[in-house]
C-alpha angles and dihedrals in degrees: 000000000000131000103237097189140002125168098163091262100067134007122211117201128183130206118183119225127238117287091212123109095021100321133281119344094226140299127294117196111197129196115207122237127244097279101044116099133184111281114169109291096336121120139172114277093012100132101048093043092051093041090056093052100254129136104245132206116186124199115198126183123219092220149011092284104118089241114299113248095219092061093045090051089055092048097041097088093050092049095047090055090059099049121110119218091265111055142146139184119230134186148147126231106322088013090050090056090052092047090057096039100045106021094099092044089056092052100254124134099200132057132188113192123184114199094339130188120232088206139324093224103115089219090059097046109029108188098033107093099160097107105019090111087064093053113110113182094209091054100035103038094130100027107135114102114249131201089249090059094060127099119240089266120027129169132183131198120205145137111263091201095055100088099208094052092040091057090056096041093051090050090051093047090051093061090055130222097084131095119221120213107191119218104187125211096006095106109198093335101087089119089074090072089063100048095100110085097216092056093043088056091061092048093049092047092050091048091052087050090050089233107152093169093057091048091053092050091048092051092046092052091044096064098078096037103063133063089219091069093052091044096053095039085054090054091052092047091052094048089051093053099261096123097158092051090047093056091049091051092049090050089052089052090051090051088056092055106274114146112252092231088073090059091058091044091053092043094054094044098047106034094072090053091049092049092047088054091056094045093048088053091052092249104128091152091061091048094050091045089054090049090052091052094046096040096100089057097039095050092063089073130052089225089053091055089051089054090051091051094049092047090053090048095051090041091060098254095121096160093054091044092052091050091050093049093047090050090053095051092045089058096035108026092172091063098113094175092063092046088055093047091052092046094050092046092053091045091052090051089057093250092131100163092046089052091051091049092050092049091051092047090048091051090053093047097041098047095170092061110083094180099072096065089048090049090050093051092045092052090048091053091050090049091055090053092049090050090056098259094121098158092050092048093049090048089053090051091052090055092043097054096076090051090050090052092049092055116077094206111024096093093050091045090057091042094054101038103038111020107068138056090271096214093136132075115233137029091247091052099046121104117252113282124222115307094359113157093010133107093255123122114239097219123172089253094054093046092046095048092051093047092049091051090050087056090051094254096131097157092050090046091053091049092051094047091049092048091049093049091051090058096039107037092166093057105107092186093058092043091051094045092048091051092047095050091047090051091054092045091050093049094047094045095043094246099138095170092057092047093047094048091052091046090056090052091046091049091055092046092052091050091054095040113036093190091064094075090049089051092053091049091047089050091054094047094049095041095058094194111165103203113126096252097048093044093047092053092046095051095044094049091047091054095049116016101195135111096254089057090075088072092045091051090047091052093048091048089055091046090053087058091053092251096132097160092052090046090053093050093048092048090050092049089049091049090051090050092047105028093170095057111106100196094051092050091050098047091044090052095051095043093048089048087063100043105019167205089165094199089062090048090053090049091054094047091050089049091053092046102042109030096057089211130210093018094302107148099181135018120217108269095242093048093049090047091055091048090052089051088053091049090048091053091050092049094046091047089052090052100257096122096161094057090042091053091052092052090049090053090049089055091054092050090054096045110018091172097051108113094197091057091050091047092053092047089055091052090049090055092048092049090050088049090236116149119249114245130210087219092054095125092052093048090057 
């Protein structure tokens, strides 16, 4: 079984079929999936292909690169020489993409693709973010599959109700030349329907015969004949909140020979998602009712009991949740995850000393877990700050920082368990906490400042962030957090100068470090504070995630407090700092029109109309007309009636049916003491 090609990027392995009964039936070229890596002469799909009497050629990638075209071009000639007259390419997920993209290049005329991607370039598949982290522009510059890439006959299998796969399958269908066999409610697991060799033989034969109708009939008949179908339909039912139906389907799968361990695996992996669905829809009663029905199954596993405890916690039954967690650790004292769940629950209830005591006890019982003692000491330092012992708390943080740096997991443990709204059940299901996935150091000061703010201790949070930044001047996360907390303090306390000075610093930080703005927005999403300032910043940043939007959010926060003059000045300062930002110029113009000076309002309107900022070539006619009305008002108010009148006429030309533009033109004429004319429309 020789290795035909290996350049360190892909490996191509061949295995000849049986010579019995007239020789091999054809050649199957397989592309490995995302998880399969080169291992000697092994390749994806080797056993079924050989068992069915085909020559097999397996192509395996060394990484998550969706098979680099340069390497396949080098190997293509070698592979083509080995193909028999009847051949097909076959793959799943990443391998399915390669089968469609490179099948024709390799000389095959048939392709079978299970759950393929059309591309992983986010511009090609907006809405599917599963693999965007693997996208490398220099490697994937021409990644989307084209009609010219496809083999003479190509067929794809995927679930039309699984949104990520549907996005890709619809894009593939749009280019034409590919059949789509829909496998509903199987998510990304359609490959499980093809794991039995006898059934796969019929699918491969029909693919080689280019018979899409036969393939559809085979797949339709297959659904009720395999335990895999009942198993995966059960997973979908559970995720969608149909827990009783899911259990029935899993029992049917067991009756067909599926091992019962798979039922518990699926139960533990899908129940948290189902419960989160109910909680996110404000249906805690449904979640707790489902837990009651599933309790006999969940209680057979420690992880299941943890799910019960977390469901009770999120559902507002803290006493029952605490009892469940304490029962788990009494039976399994080394279960550090449950100790952490119990600690974070007590901390969120404001029972700070109880939380510290539980963390210390957990650290003593779970000796292999080094995070719990660090968590206990961190909570104790925060408690000292809350009690007014700021210097003692900061001193504790200084001593704690080296321990945090020595631990590979302590910072992320604190981040996940204590620094979010905690309305979800498992670490894997929780929303991102502050700074997750960004190049920001999770120091004890940053973690403490965020926690104190979560507990409505804004002044203490600002003190901690400032102290941390003084000792770690290179820490962009602390600098950004300190600025942000000072902005909020200044806005709440009416100290506009302090807020504005910190906004200028934050603006510069975000320009130099693009992830900073994302971190602020993530902070606001996770924090879920509903005061007017916090909410205004959150909404504005969500609508327009760019650096200039900090000024816009600042202006809107001031406006929400009724401080219109301050809002106008801030919007103007932001527009001066970011002269190419359209929204800032517009809001500054309208606010200054109300509070003055009018010359500054005219400057902002001209900036919005003439600079065509942010690559905008043309404004919508109605929007430009309204901006010209604003400019006209500013000019007239400043005494330049002639120029104001010309801008009013320009607004009418842009939007001749806009009543507000006509009304303003009439006022311009009155102010200029010019008589109204019946033939006004014609004169314009």
